[in-house]
N, C-alpha and C positions, 0 to 999 in steps of 0.2 A: 142314607150316608154310613158309610163303611165304619165299623168300629176299631179303633186303634189297637193294634196287637200288643203294645205295652200295657194297656190297661187291661186286658183280659188275660194275658197269659200271666202265669204264677211266676213269681220271681225264682231265680235257680237255687241261691242259698240265703241264708239267714245272715245278716251282716255281723252278727255279733258272735254266734257258735257255729256257724256253716252247716246247720241243719238243712235238709233238702225236703223233708216230709213235715208237715205238720197240719193239725185240724184247721187251723186258720191263720193267715199271715196278717200281720199287725204294722201300724204304724211306728217308726221309729225315728231317730234324729236326722236319717237321710231321707224321709219320706214316707210315703205311704207303702204297705206291703214289703217293707226291708227285713222285719224280723219275725222271727217263728213266734208261736203262740206264747210260749214260756218267757221268752227274752222281751217280747213286747208288753206282757203285762208286769213284768219286773220293771222295764224302762218307765211304764206309765206311772207306776207307784212312785218311782224316784223322781219323777216330774212334778207329780203331785205335792211332795214332801217339799222339793225345792221350791214351789210357788208359794207354798204356806209359810215357808221360813223366810222368803223374801217378802211377803205381805206383813208379817209380824215385826221384821226390821224396819220397814217403811213406817208402821204406826208407832213403833217406838221412839222414833227420829221426832216425830212432833211434840 
């Protein structure tokens, strides 16, 4: 079975900072391999913080 070129080809630019070279492409709000390494780590940190805040809000509502 041939591999889909969209899954193997690197993205053109980071969706956040427009960087074209990075040691690793990371998942962002637009899907897999849409953020450069730096933006992906920053996005993941913000997502984790948001999830923890939502969890604490739900627990305090009980």
